[in-house]
N, C-alpha and C positions, 0 to 999 in steps of 0.2 A: 411618367415613363421612366425617368432615371431611377426613381425609388424602386420600381419593380425590378429593374435590371440589377441594382445593387442588392436587393433582398434575395433574388435568385442566386447571385454569386455567393452570398454569405451562406445560404443554405447548402449549396454545393460544396463549400469548403469546410463546413462544420465537422464532418467525420475526421478530417485530417488534423484539425486544430485541437480537438478534444480527445486526447489519448488517455487511456486509463493508466494508473500507476502499475509498474511492473514488479516491484519488490515491496515487501511489507515486513514490519517488525511486530512480532507478537509476544505476548506473555502466555505461554502454554505450560500448564502444570507447574507453575511457579518458576519457570526458566525462560530466558530470552531466546527467541528464535528469529532468524532472518530467512524469509522464504518467498518464493514467487507465486505460491498458491494464494487464491483469494480467501476471504473469511469463511465462506461456505465450505470450500475444499478443506481448509485447515480444521474447521469444526468437525467435519466428517472423519478426518484422519486422527485428530488429537482428542476430540471430545471437549468437555468442560473441566476445569475452568479455562477459558480462552478469552483474551481481549487483544484487539489490534491497537498498537501504540503509535504507529506511523505508516505512511505510504510514500514511496519514492520512485522516481523514474529510473534511477541507476542503483545497481547493487552496491557500489562503493559508498553512496550516500546513506543507504540503509545500514550498512556495516558501521560507518562512522557514527551515525546516530546511536546505534546500539552500544558501541564502544564508549562513546562520550557520556551517555546517560545511565548505562547499566553495567559497564565493564565488559561488554561484548556478548556474543552468543554464549548461552549457558549461564549467564549472570542471573542472580536472583531477582524476582519481581512478584507482584501480586495484582490480581484483578479486582480488588476490593473497591 
């Protein structure tokens, strides 16, 4: 009985615990972009070449990753 109650509680809390990332770092047309659009939306907007380099919960984390690894938004990159 305890297991059933615990399982029900875990299922009820799952949507709150599993949030999707809000910000992404992409290489789009050989330049770094930080954006809140998901891959499908960016693909529709930018076309190819496009690759996702990271996903983050906070804009500041995405910007820091882009700055540290690629010199920030607009920096050169490649999807090869």
